[in-house]
N, CA and C atoms as a LAMMPS dump frame, in Angstrom:
ITEM: TIMESTEP
0
ITEM: NUMBER OF ATOMS
195
ITEM: BOX BOUNDS ff ff ff
-5.0000000000000000e+02 5.0000000000000000e+02
-5.0000000000000000e+02 5.0000000000000000e+02
-5.0000000000000000e+02 5.0000000000000000e+02
ITEM: ATOMS id mol type element x y z
1 1 1 N 300.961 333.02 -168.445
2 1 2 C 301.397 334.367 -168.724
3 1 3 C 300.279 335.1 -169.483
4 2 1 N 299.67 336.084 -168.87
5 2 2 C 298.571 336.79 -169.53
6 2 3 C 299.075 337.678 -170.661
7 3 1 N 298.26 337.782 -171.673
8 3 2 C 298.565 338.661 -172.792
9 3 3 C 298.043 340.043 -172.434
10 4 1 N 298.874 341.044 -172.59
11 4 2 C 298.415 342.392 -172.301
12 4 3 C 299.069 343.362 -173.27
13 5 1 N 298.378 344.453 -173.487
14 5 2 C 298.927 345.533 -174.287
15 5 3 C 298.759 346.817 -173.505
16 6 1 N 299.631 347.74 -173.714
17 6 2 C 299.541 349.033 -173.054
18 6 3 C 298.91 350.013 -174.039
19 7 1 N 297.913 350.729 -173.574
20 7 2 C 297.274 351.729 -174.423
21 7 3 C 298.177 352.951 -174.44
22 8 1 N 298.546 353.352 -175.644
23 8 2 C 299.44 354.495 -175.806
24 8 3 C 298.671 355.792 -175.575
25 9 1 N 299.418 356.845 -175.348
26 9 2 C 298.809 358.139 -175.104
27 9 3 C 298.033 358.587 -176.342
28 10 1 N 296.808 359.01 -176.135
29 10 2 C 295.905 359.484 -177.195
30 10 3 C 295.598 358.412 -178.24
31 11 1 N 295.68 357.134 -177.87
32 11 2 C 295.354 356.054 -178.812
33 11 3 C 293.886 355.68 -178.649
34 12 1 N 293.156 355.585 -179.761
35 12 2 C 291.753 355.161 -179.648
36 12 3 C 291.658 353.72 -179.154
37 13 1 N 290.569 353.421 -178.464
38 13 2 C 290.386 352.095 -177.889
39 13 3 C 290.269 351.041 -178.989
40 14 1 N 289.603 351.382 -180.099
41 14 2 C 289.442 350.392 -181.165
42 14 3 C 290.785 350.003 -181.775
43 15 1 N 291.729 350.925 -181.83
44 15 2 C 293.054 350.584 -182.351
45 15 3 C 293.8 349.674 -181.375
46 16 1 N 293.631 349.928 -180.075
47 16 2 C 294.252 349.07 -179.067
48 16 3 C 293.654 347.664 -179.119
49 17 1 N 292.33 347.59 -179.324
50 17 2 C 291.683 346.279 -179.454
51 17 3 C 292.206 345.538 -180.679
52 18 1 N 292.414 346.255 -181.761
53 18 2 C 292.94 345.634 -182.975
54 18 3 C 294.347 345.068 -182.726
55 19 1 N 295.174 345.833 -181.989
56 19 2 C 296.514 345.332 -181.659
57 19 3 C 296.439 344.084 -180.789
58 20 1 N 295.492 344.062 -179.832
59 20 2 C 295.32 342.896 -178.971
60 20 3 C 294.893 341.681 -179.794
61 21 1 N 293.932 341.866 -180.708
62 21 2 C 293.472 340.761 -181.541
63 21 3 C 294.604 340.21 -182.394
64 22 1 N 295.407 341.093 -182.967
65 22 2 C 296.539 340.644 -183.795
66 22 3 C 297.534 339.845 -182.955
67 23 1 N 297.777 340.296 -181.737
68 23 2 C 298.703 339.593 -180.856
69 23 3 C 298.17 338.209 -180.502
70 24 1 N 296.871 338.118 -180.206
71 24 2 C 296.258 336.831 -179.905
72 24 3 C 296.306 335.914 -181.123
73 25 1 N 296.091 336.476 -182.303
74 25 2 C 296.123 335.688 -183.534
75 25 3 C 297.532 335.143 -183.795
76 26 1 N 298.54 335.983 -183.597
77 26 2 C 299.922 335.55 -183.836
78 26 3 C 300.327 334.401 -182.92
79 27 1 N 299.826 334.405 -181.711
80 27 2 C 300.199 333.366 -180.749
81 27 3 C 299.222 332.194 -180.757
82 28 1 N 298.335 332.13 -181.733
83 28 2 C 297.384 331.026 -181.933
84 28 3 C 296.48 330.785 -180.728
85 29 1 N 296.238 331.786 -179.942
86 29 2 C 295.387 331.621 -178.771
87 29 3 C 293.932 331.479 -179.199
88 30 1 N 293.506 332.276 -180.157
89 30 2 C 292.117 332.215 -180.616
90 30 3 C 291.835 330.862 -181.245
91 31 1 N 292.775 330.361 -182.039
92 31 2 C 292.592 329.059 -182.684
93 31 3 C 292.479 327.953 -181.634
94 32 1 N 293.307 328.012 -180.595
95 32 2 C 293.254 327.002 -179.539
96 32 3 C 291.928 327.036 -178.781
97 33 1 N 291.451 328.222 -178.492
98 33 2 C 290.191 328.353 -177.752
99 33 3 C 289.043 327.798 -178.581
100 34 1 N 289.028 328.131 -179.881
101 34 2 C 287.958 327.626 -180.741
102 34 3 C 288.032 326.111 -180.875
103 35 1 N 289.241 325.558 -180.924
104 35 2 C 289.395 324.117 -181.064
105 35 3 C 288.961 323.39 -179.792
106 36 1 N 289.165 324.005 -178.648
107 36 2 C 288.832 323.353 -177.38
108 36 3 C 287.436 323.688 -176.879
109 37 1 N 286.679 324.422 -177.688
110 37 2 C 285.324 324.782 -177.276
111 37 3 C 284.447 323.548 -177.122
112 38 1 N 284.616 322.593 -178.043
113 38 2 C 283.853 321.355 -178.007
114 38 3 C 284.818 320.176 -177.951
115 39 1 N 284.351 319.099 -177.333
116 39 2 C 285.172 317.899 -177.287
117 39 3 C 285.206 317.266 -178.68
118 40 1 N 286.392 316.909 -179.116
119 40 2 C 286.55 316.3 -180.431
120 40 3 C 287.129 314.902 -180.246
121 41 1 N 286.453 313.925 -180.795
122 41 2 C 286.927 312.558 -180.675
123 41 3 C 288.215 312.4 -181.468
124 42 1 N 289.072 311.455 -181.06
125 42 2 C 290.329 311.252 -181.797
126 42 3 C 290.122 310.923 -183.274
127 43 1 N 289.067 310.167 -183.593
128 43 2 C 288.826 309.851 -185.004
129 43 3 C 288.441 311.106 -185.777
130 44 1 N 287.664 311.989 -185.162
131 44 2 C 287.298 313.243 -185.824
132 44 3 C 288.53 314.11 -186.038
133 45 1 N 289.414 314.119 -185.058
134 45 2 C 290.647 314.904 -185.158
135 45 3 C 291.507 314.401 -186.312
136 46 1 N 291.644 313.07 -186.404
137 46 2 C 292.43 312.494 -187.515
138 46 3 C 291.788 312.797 -188.855
139 47 1 N 290.471 312.652 -188.924
140 47 2 C 289.753 312.907 -190.175
141 47 3 C 289.931 314.357 -190.612
142 48 1 N 289.874 315.28 -189.657
143 48 2 C 290.052 316.695 -189.978
144 48 3 C 291.472 316.972 -190.467
145 49 1 N 292.466 316.371 -189.812
146 49 2 C 293.855 316.578 -190.221
147 49 3 C 294.121 316.011 -191.607
148 50 1 N 293.55 314.834 -191.912
149 50 2 C 293.717 314.242 -193.237
150 50 3 C 293.079 315.138 -194.292
151 51 1 N 291.92 315.692 -193.967
152 51 2 C 291.227 316.577 -194.908
153 51 3 C 292.053 317.83 -195.178
154 52 1 N 292.643 318.413 -194.143
155 52 2 C 293.485 319.598 -194.301
156 52 3 C 294.726 319.258 -195.123
157 53 1 N 295.339 318.107 -194.856
158 53 2 C 296.531 317.71 -195.61
159 53 3 C 296.195 317.505 -197.088
160 54 1 N 295.053 316.9 -197.381
161 54 2 C 294.65 316.688 -198.771
162 54 3 C 294.421 318.026 -199.464
163 55 1 N 293.822 318.96 -198.771
164 55 2 C 293.566 320.276 -199.362
165 55 3 C 294.865 321.009 -199.655
166 56 1 N 295.805 321.001 -198.713
167 56 2 C 297.076 321.681 -198.939
168 56 3 C 297.864 321.013 -200.057
169 57 1 N 297.788 319.692 -200.161
170 57 2 C 298.463 318.986 -201.245
171 57 3 C 297.844 319.368 -202.59
172 58 1 N 296.52 319.484 -202.627
173 58 2 C 295.854 319.887 -203.862
174 58 3 C 296.299 321.294 -204.266
175 59 1 N 296.439 322.198 -203.299
176 59 2 C 296.91 323.546 -203.613
177 59 3 C 298.348 323.521 -204.118
178 60 1 N 299.2 322.686 -203.51
179 60 2 C 300.59 322.578 -203.967
180 60 3 C 300.646 322.05 -205.398
181 61 1 N 299.831 321.021 -205.685
182 61 2 C 299.82 320.446 -207.023
183 61 3 C 299.335 321.482 -208.036
184 62 1 N 298.327 322.233 -207.679
185 62 2 C 297.782 323.248 -208.586
186 62 3 C 298.807 324.354 -208.812
187 63 1 N 299.557 324.718 -207.766
188 63 2 C 300.546 325.788 -207.863
189 63 3 C 301.746 325.367 -208.702
190 64 1 N 302.117 324.097 -208.659
191 64 2 C 303.311 323.632 -209.376
192 64 3 C 303.072 323.478 -210.872
193 65 1 N 301.838 323.473 -211.316
194 65 2 C 301.553 323.294 -212.737
195 65 3 C 301.807 324.536 -213.541
């Protein structure tokens, strides 16, 4: 299903592009494309996920103090 936006009457193109980017961001399409740009080994994927989990836990611990 392609993502599309309709340009409103008298709407500048840059504003329409901004709406398109926001829509792509909300649906995680940009994140998926960037993640699939290069092949990632399963060990690298696990290592990255563990690193993200540790960072979020550190933020939670810091916030709860």
